[in-house]
C-alpha positions as CSV (number, residue, x, y, z in Angstrom):
1,M,-14.6,23.9,1.1
2,K,-16.2,23.4,4.4
3,L,-17.4,26.5,6.2
4,V,-16.5,27.0,9.8
5,A,-18.4,29.5,11.9
6,V,-16.1,31.7,14.0
7,P,-17.5,33.0,17.3
8,V,-18.1,36.8,17.4
9,A,-15.8,37.0,20.4
10,M,-12.9,36.1,18.2
11,G,-13.5,39.1,16.0
12,L,-11.0,41.3,17.9
13,L,-8.3,38.8,17.3
14,L,-8.8,38.6,13.5
15,L,-6.8,41.5,12.2
16,A,-5.3,41.6,8.7
17,P,-1.5,41.9,8.2
18,P,-0.3,45.5,8.3
19,T,0.9,45.2,4.7
20,V,-2.6,44.9,3.3
21,A,-3.6,48.4,2.0
22,M,-6.7,47.6,0.0
23,A,-9.0,44.6,0.3
24,D,-12.5,43.5,1.0
25,V,-13.0,44.6,4.6
26,V,-15.6,42.8,6.8
27,Y,-16.4,44.8,9.9
28,L,-17.7,42.7,12.8
29,T,-20.4,43.6,15.3
30,S,-17.7,42.9,18.0
31,G,-15.7,45.8,16.8
32,G,-13.0,43.8,15.0
33,K,-12.4,43.6,11.2
34,V,-11.1,41.1,8.7
35,E,-9.3,42.1,5.5
36,G,-8.9,39.8,2.5
37,R,-10.9,38.6,-0.4
38,I,-14.5,37.5,-0.1
39,V,-14.7,34.2,-1.8
40,S,-18.3,33.3,-1.0
41,Q,-21.3,34.9,0.6
42,T,-24.8,33.7,1.4
43,E,-27.6,35.1,3.5
44,S,-26.2,33.2,6.6
45,M,-22.5,32.9,6.0
46,I,-19.5,34.8,4.5
47,E,-16.0,33.3,3.8
48,V,-12.9,35.5,3.5
49,D,-9.6,34.4,2.1
50,I,-6.9,36.2,4.1
51,G,-4.0,34.8,2.2
52,A,-2.9,32.2,4.8
53,G,-6.3,30.5,4.6
54,S,-10.0,31.2,4.8
55,L,-12.1,32.4,7.7
56,S,-15.9,32.0,7.8
57,F,-18.4,34.0,9.8
58,S,-22.0,34.0,10.5
59,M,-23.7,37.0,8.8
60,A,-25.3,37.8,12.1
61,S,-21.8,38.7,13.4
62,V,-21.1,41.1,10.4
63,D,-21.8,44.8,10.9
64,R,-20.9,45.9,7.4
65,I,-18.8,45.0,4.3
66,E,-16.6,47.3,2.3
67,E,-15.5,45.8,-1.0
68,G,-12.1,46.6,-2.4
69,R,-9.2,45.1,-4.3
70,S,-7.1,42.6,-2.3
71,P,-3.4,41.7,-2.8
72,L,-4.7,38.2,-3.5
73,D,-6.3,39.7,-6.6
74,D,-3.0,41.2,-7.6
75,Y,-1.2,37.9,-6.9
76,D,-3.6,35.9,-9.1
77,E,-3.3,38.4,-12.0
78,R,0.5,38.4,-11.8
79,A,0.6,34.6,-11.7
80,E,-1.8,34.3,-14.7
81,A,0.4,36.6,-16.7
82,L,3.6,34.5,-16.2
83,A,4.8,31.9,-18.6
84,P,5.1,28.5,-16.9
85,D,8.9,28.4,-17.4
86,D,9.7,32.0,-16.4
87,V,12.0,31.4,-13.5
88,D,12.8,35.0,-13.0
89,G,9.2,36.0,-13.1
90,W,8.1,33.4,-10.6
91,L,11.0,34.4,-8.3
92,E,10.0,38.1,-8.4
93,L,6.4,37.1,-7.8
94,A,7.5,35.1,-4.7
95,R,9.4,38.1,-3.4
96,W,6.4,40.4,-4.0
97,A,4.0,37.9,-2.3
98,S,6.4,37.8,0.7
99,R,6.6,41.6,0.9
100,S,2.8,41.8,0.6
101,G,2.2,39.6,3.6
102,L,1.0,36.6,1.5
103,G,3.2,34.0,3.2
104,T,1.2,31.0,1.8
105,Q,1.4,32.3,-1.7
106,A,5.1,33.2,-1.4
107,S,5.9,29.7,-0.2
108,R,3.9,28.1,-3.0
109,T,5.6,30.3,-5.6
110,Y,9.1,29.5,-4.3
111,D,8.1,25.9,-4.7
112,E,7.3,26.7,-8.4
113,V,10.7,28.2,-8.8
114,L,12.3,25.0,-7.3
115,E,10.4,22.9,-9.8
116,L,12.0,24.9,-12.6
117,D,15.4,25.5,-11.0
118,P,16.2,23.0,-8.2
119,D,19.5,24.7,-7.4
120,N,18.1,28.2,-7.0
121,A,19.7,29.5,-3.8
122,E,17.0,32.1,-2.9
123,A,14.1,29.6,-3.3
124,N,16.0,26.9,-1.4
125,E,16.8,29.2,1.5
126,A,13.1,30.4,1.6
127,A,12.2,26.7,1.9
128,G,14.4,26.3,4.9
129,R,17.1,24.2,3.1
130,F,20.9,24.4,3.5
131,E,23.7,24.1,1.0
132,L,26.0,21.2,1.9
133,D,28.8,20.1,-0.4
134,G,27.3,21.7,-3.4
135,R,23.8,20.4,-2.9
136,W,20.7,21.6,-1.1
137,V,19.4,19.5,1.8
138,S,16.9,19.7,4.6
139,Q,17.9,21.1,8.0
140,E,17.8,17.6,9.5
141,E,20.1,16.2,6.8
142,A,22.5,19.2,7.2
143,Y,22.7,18.7,11.0
144,R,23.2,14.9,10.7
145,A,26.0,15.4,8.2
146,Q,27.8,17.5,10.7
147,G,27.6,14.8,13.4
148,Y,24.7,16.3,15.3
149,V,22.0,14.2,16.9
150,N,18.4,15.2,17.7
151,F,17.8,14.8,21.4
152,E,14.4,15.8,22.8
153,G,13.8,18.2,20.0
154,E,17.2,19.9,20.0
155,W,20.2,19.4,17.8
156,M,23.4,18.8,19.7
157,M,26.7,16.9,19.5
158,P,26.7,13.3,20.9
159,A,29.1,14.4,23.7
160,E,26.5,16.9,24.9
161,Q,23.8,14.3,24.8
162,E,25.9,11.9,26.8
163,A,26.7,14.6,29.4
164,I,23.0,15.3,29.9
165,L,22.3,11.6,30.3
166,R,25.1,11.1,32.7
167,S,23.9,14.0,34.8
168,R,20.4,12.7,34.9
169,E,21.6,9.3,35.9
170,A,23.7,10.8,38.7
171,E,20.7,12.7,40.0
172,R,18.5,9.6,39.8
173,A,21.1,7.6,41.7
174,A,21.5,10.3,44.4
175,A,17.7,10.4,44.8
176,E,17.5,6.7,45.2
177,A,20.4,6.7,47.8
178,Q,18.6,9.4,49.8
179,T,15.4,7.3,49.7
180,E,17.2,4.2,50.8
181,S,19.0,5.9,53.6
182,A,15.7,7.0,55.0
183,H,14.4,3.5,55.2
184,P,16.4,2.3,58.3
185,L,15.2,5.3,60.3
186,E,11.6,4.5,59.3
187,R,12.1,0.8,60.4
188,I,13.4,1.9,63.8
189,E,10.5,4.3,64.3
190,D,8.1,1.6,63.2
191,G,9.7,-0.8,65.8
192,R,9.3,1.8,68.6
193,Q,5.7,2.3,67.8
194,E,5.1,-1.5,67.9
195,E,6.8,-1.6,71.4
196,Q,4.7,1.2,72.7
197,Q,1.5,-0.6,71.5
198,L,2.6,-3.8,73.3
199,E,3.1,-2.0,76.5
């Protein structure tokens, strides 16, 4: 994994989720702190897994480190204890990860549930899918099946799209008419200026 140094000034922005009670805590010289699990440390760099990814810092920006147990440690232990085909166990782990602020792990675990039970309602809903005619589909497929169209990033009925396009066309035509009506006056004014120059 490639280490990326994070500027000291960003330290104040790097706060752990409020659900993390115990973890490795890296206090920064800027006054901020990062909670998670230290995954690597050298004389010059430290990398902390915060659940949604890893952050790396220069050791020069670190004031002190307090080692503790991270929810990531608990997640790994729970996952290792589960049988590969234990749907209920994986589902409960996904719920626990979600409650513990481990969104990435929760998402990954719900995916595990779907591998074992593709029709699991809770896992499908967590994945942002919708039930349509007895099967689970993506949001896009659900909207399209109900006759919606995606117009400029928003889902709407075709009639709404047509109304927007008609309104825009009317505005464009009005703007063009206004511009064209100004041209005769400009030509008259130009003619007057030419006459004055000839005099």
